[in-house]
C-alpha positions, 0 to 999 in steps of 0.5 A: 565603386562607391565603396572604394570612394568611401574608403578613400575619403575615410583614409584621407580624413584620417590623414588630415586628422593625423596632420592636425594632431601633429600640427597641434604639438608643433610650435607655430612658425613666424617669419621675422626679417631683420634689416641690418648693416655692418658696424651697427650697434643698434642692429646687434642689440635688435638681433640679441633681443629677437633671439632672446624673446624667441628662445623664451616664447613657448609655442612660437618658433621664430624663423629669423632672416638677417639681411645686410642692406649693404649687400644690395644697392636697392636695399641700401637706398631704401633703408639707408641709415634706417636700420635696424628695421624689423618685419614680423610676419611680413609686416613692419614692426620696429625701426631702430629699437626692438621693444621686447614686450611689443615683440612678444605681443606681435609674435603671439598675434601672428600665430 
């Protein structure tokens, strides 16, 4: 029986190594949440900046979630006119304006 246990452990180890190799090639995914609302010109600029930086950054994949605060009364009350508001990897990152250089640094730090 110990031979079976050893082969199972070896197979599991080989699978882990294969997953590690595959994950080395895949870009790290960083969640970014953009709180926005209709008729918000700064929100449009913020989204364009996030998408531009995401397209240019090697080794990082941005999972952008755009949330219109006006669709949820609680969010509308919480954020009000304080949009755009951006979270990077779940942490507050920007309010009103997204700085391209700072966004790059925050995305890289989150990987």
